[in-house]
C-alpha positions in Angstrom: 0.4 15.3 -46.0 -3.1 16.1 -44.7 -2.5 14.4 -41.4 0.3 15.8 -39.3 0.1 14.6 -35.6 3.0 16.9 -34.7 0.6 19.9 -35.0 -0.9 18.7 -31.7 2.5 18.7 -30.1 3.8 22.0 -31.3 3.4 24.0 -28.0 3.0 23.3 -24.3 -0.4 24.9 -24.4 -1.7 22.5 -27.1 0.0 19.5 -25.5 -1.8 20.4 -22.3 -5.1 20.5 -24.1 -4.9 17.2 -25.8 -3.1 15.1 -23.1 -5.1 11.9 -22.5 -3.9 11.1 -18.9 -3.7 13.6 -16.1 -2.3 13.0 -12.6 -3.8 14.6 -9.6 -2.8 14.8 -6.0 -6.3 13.3 -5.4 -5.0 10.0 -7.0 -2.6 9.3 -4.2 -2.4 7.4 -0.9 0.9 8.2 1.0 2.4 5.2 2.8 3.9 6.1 6.2 6.1 4.1 8.6 5.2 4.4 12.3 7.5 3.6 15.2 7.0 3.7 19.0 8.4 6.6 21.1 8.5 10.4 21.0 10.5 12.7 18.6 11.8 9.7 16.6 12.7 10.2 13.0 14.9 7.5 11.4 15.6 7.5 7.7 15.1 4.2 5.8 18.6 3.7 4.4 17.4 2.1 1.2 14.6 4.7 0.6 16.2 8.1 0.5 13.9 10.8 1.9 11.5 8.3 3.6 11.5 8.1 7.4 10.2 6.0 10.2 8.3 8.4 12.4 7.0 8.4 16.0 3.3 9.5 16.3 4.1 13.1 17.3 6.2 13.6 14.2 3.7 11.7 12.0 1.0 14.0 13.0 3.1 16.9 11.8 3.8 15.1 8.6 0.1 14.5 8.0 -0.7 18.2 8.7 1.9 19.2 6.1 0.5 16.7 3.5 -3.0 18.0 4.1 -1.9 21.5 3.2 -0.6 20.0 -0.1 -3.8 18.3 -0.8 -2.9 14.7 0.2 -5.8 13.3 2.2 -5.2 9.6 2.4 -2.4 7.7 4.3 -1.5 4.0 4.6 0.1 3.5 8.0 2.6 0.7 8.5 3.9 -0.2 12.0 7.5 -1.2 12.7 7.8 -3.4 15.8 10.8 -4.5 17.7 11.5 -8.2 17.9 10.6 -8.3 21.6 7.0 -7.5 20.6 6.7 -10.3 18.1 5.5 -13.8 18.6 4.3 -16.7 16.5 0.6 -15.7 16.7 1.0 -11.9 16.1 -0.9 -11.3 19.3 0.5 -7.7 19.5 -1.6 -6.8 16.4 -4.9 -6.8 18.4 -3.5 -5.7 21.8 -5.7 -2.6 22.5 -2.7 -0.9 24.2 -0.3 -1.4 21.3 1.1 1.8 19.9 -0.2 1.2 16.3 -3.9 1.0 17.3 -3.5 4.0 19.6 -1.9 6.0 16.7 -4.8 5.2 14.4 -7.2 6.5 16.9 -5.1 9.7 17.5 -4.7 10.4 13.8 -8.5 10.1 13.2 -9.5 12.2 16.1 -6.9 14.9 15.3 -7.7 14.9 11.6 -11.2 13.5 11.1 -11.1 14.5 7.4 -8.2 12.2 6.5 -8.6 8.7 5.1 -6.6 6.3 7.2 -5.7 3.0 5.6 -4.2 0.2 7.7 -2.2 -3.0 6.9 -3.8 -6.4 7.7 -1.1 -9.1 7.7 0.9 -11.0 10.3 4.4 -10.2 9.2 5.0 -6.9 11.2 4.1 -8.8 14.4 5.3 -12.3 13.6 8.4 -13.8 15.0 8.5 -15.9 11.8 8.3 -12.9 9.5 5.5 -14.4 7.4 2.0 -13.1 6.5 0.5 -16.3 7.9 0.8 -18.7 10.7 3.7 -21.1 10.3 3.7 -24.7 11.3 6.3 -27.3 10.3 7.6 -24.9 7.6 4.1 -24.5 6.0 2.0 -21.4 6.0 -1.5 -22.3 7.3 -4.3 -20.6 5.5 -7.5 -21.1 7.5 -5.9 -20.8 10.9 -4.4 -17.5 9.8 -7.9 -16.1 9.0 -8.9 -16.0 12.7 -5.8 -13.9 13.5 -6.5 -11.6 10.6 -10.1 -11.2 11.8 -9.0 -10.1 15.3 -6.5 -7.7 13.8 -9.1 -6.2 11.4 -11.7 -5.7 14.1 -9.1 -4.0 16.3 -8.1 -1.6 13.5 -11.8 -0.8 12.7 -12.4 -0.1 16.4 -9.4 2.2 16.4 -11.0 4.3 13.6 -9.5 2.9 10.3 -11.4 3.9 7.2 -9.9 1.3 4.9 -8.4 -2.0 5.7 -5.7 -3.4 3.4 -5.4 -7.2 3.7 -1.9 -7.7 2.2 -1.5 -11.4 3.3 -2.8 -13.2 0.2 -4.5 -15.9 2.3 -7.4 -17.5 0.4 -10.8 -16.3 1.7 -9.6 -13.6 3.9 -11.6 -10.8 2.3 -14.9 -12.6 3.0 -13.8 -13.6 6.5 -12.9 -10.0 7.4 -16.0 -8.6 5.8 -18.2 -10.9 7.9 -16.3 -10.0 11.1 -16.7 -6.3 10.4 -20.4 -6.5 9.5 -21.2 -8.7 12.6 -19.7 -6.0 14.8 -21.4 -3.1 13.1 -18.5 -1.8 11.0 -20.4 -1.9 7.8 -18.9 1.3 6.5 -15.2 0.2 6.9 -13.9 -0.5 3.4 -11.6 -3.3 2.3 -8.9 -2.6 -0.3 -7.7 -6.0 -1.1 -4.2 -6.8 -2.2 -5.8 -8.8 -5.1 -2.8 -9.4 -7.3 0.2 -9.3 -5.0 3.2 -10.8 -6.7 6.2 -12.6 -5.1 8.5 -9.7 -6.1 12.1 -8.7 -5.6 10.9 -5.1 -5.4 9.8 -5.3 -1.7 13.3 -5.3 -0.2 13.5 -1.7 1.0 10.0 -2.0 2.6 11.2 -5.1 4.6 14.2 -3.0 5.7 11.9 -0.3 6.9 9.8 -2.7 9.0 12.4 -5.4 9.7 9.8 -7.9 8.5 11.6 -10.2 6.2 10.8 -13.9 6.5 13.0 -15.8 9.0 12.8 -18.9 6.8 11.8 -19.7 3.3 10.0 -17.2 1.1 6.4 -16.1 0.3 5.9 -18.0 -3.0 3.2 -20.3 -1.7 0.9 -17.4 -1.1 2.0 -14.5 -3.2 1.4 -14.7 -7.0 4.0 -16.1 -9.5 5.3 -13.2 -11.6 4.9 -15.4 -14.7 1.1 -15.5 -14.2 -1.3 -13.0 -15.8 -4.8 -14.5 -16.0 -4.6 -15.9 -12.5 -5.1 -12.3 -11.4 -8.7 -12.5 -12.8 -9.4 -15.5 -10.5 -8.2 -13.5 -7.5 -10.2 -10.4 -8.6 -13.4 -12.4 -9.0 -13.0 -14.0 -5.6 -12.3 -10.7 -3.8 -15.2 -9.0 -5.5 -17.6 -11.8 -4.5 -16.3 -11.7 -1.0 -17.0 -8.0 -0.6 -13.9 -6.0 -1.5 -14.4 -2.3 -2.2 -11.1 -1.8 -4.1 -8.8 -4.2 -6.0 -5.0 -3.7 -5.8 -2.1 -4.7 -8.0 1.3 -4.8 -6.3 4.0 -4.0 -7.5 2.9 -1.4 -10.1 5.5 -0.7 -12.7 6.4 -4.3 -13.4 2.7 -5.2 -13.6 1.2 -2.4 -15.7 -0.4 -5.1 -17.9 -2.2 -6.6 -14.9 -3.5 -3.2 -13.8 -5.0 -2.8 -17.3 -6.4 -6.4 -17.1 -8.2 -5.7 -13.9 -9.4 -2.3 -15.1 -10.9 -3.9 -18.2 -12.6 -6.7 -16.3 -13.9 -5.0 -13.1 -16.2 -2.2 -12.2 -14.5 -1.7 -8.8 -11.8 1.0 -8.4 -8.3 -0.3 -9.2 -5.4 0.6 -6.9 -1.8 0.1 -7.7 1.1 0.1 -5.2 4.2 1.8 -6.5 6.4 -0.1 -4.1 9.6 0.6 -2.2 12.0 -1.0 -4.7 10.5 1.0 -7.6 10.9 4.2 -5.5 14.5 3.2 -4.5 15.6 2.5 -8.1 14.7 6.0 -9.2 16.1 7.7 -6.1 19.4 5.8 -6.3 19.9 6.5 -10.0 19.0 10.2 -9.6 21.5 10.5 -6.7 24.2 9.2 -9.1 23.2 11.5 -11.8 22.2 8.6 -14.1 18.8 10.0 -14.8 16.6 13.0 -14.1 14.8 11.9 -10.9 11.9 14.3 -11.2 11.1 13.4 -14.8 11.5 9.7 -14.1 9.1 10.0 -11.1 6.5 11.8 -13.2 6.8 9.4 -16.1 6.5 6.4 -13.8 3.5 7.7 -12.0 1.8 8.7 -15.2 2.3 5.2 -16.6 0.5 3.7 -13.6 -2.4 6.1 -14.1 -2.4 5.5 -17.9 -2.5 1.7 -17.3 -5.8 2.2 -15.5 -5.2 2.8 -11.8 -7.8 4.9 -10.0 -5.7 5.0 -6.8 -1.9 5.1 -6.5 -0.1 4.2 -3.3 3.3 5.8 -3.7 6.2 7.1 -1.6 6.5 9.9 -4.2 3.1 11.3 -3.2 4.4 14.2 -1.2 7.1 15.0 -3.7 4.5 15.1 -6.4 2.2 17.3 -4.4 5.1 19.7 -3.8 5.7 20.0 -7.5 2.0 20.7 -8.1 1.9 23.6 -5.6 
């Protein structure tokens, strides 16, 4: 045999030289859960090792992550029911703890990239990403609320806004609002292909943001659909998105590759809470090697074409790299 592929696998040194895909701590955005108060640290029961943190402890966490090379964070707020209403008015209240935290993080660590979530569900008494009327999710009426929310987050110091609501036209609406008020440098990472997935359960536990009625299938994408993602990507690009995101990641690696092959924009992938929880739960039971499963999963997302990976494994990966 003249060709023996195993020759390029015979030692770790050679395998390292010829590996086609390489993960770096620079690839990651680390999602963090913020709660009001002081010295508050509450583990998310369905996400072992992940905590809801008050601002003082989140600043400590960010400092630790910076020392490990993680420079980007996606901050998600968890609000109590008393702060929620039908119109998500708390989302653009200048005195709300989330906006104050964004400002504090950016002034304390100017070098970090702060990404924020743009959607109604953390603030909505209905638990939906859009305004609810007679059991229907209203699209155009929701855009006005998202615009107010986006402007407030930009004013607080956000570097990247993440519209996760899947309302039609929201990227263009938000881009216009930002530009009209002088925030031309604030980026938009659109949740372009966000699927109506079963893998979001632990995240909704963390934020207590599950829908109070119905589901999100009228606005999030059908898991059966593939080419529809190209429609969403084309629209988001035309409307001014700076990144295109696929969510979840592991069950939609083919969609990540589809967008990578059909767009010149950076592609992000969200390695979601359920994907994290499956590996953690299996590892705790001794059913698989958690570290190897984590690395293999993250590598598959990068190999599929993601330039940016949002993952709850970010800090764990960075610790391994040290």
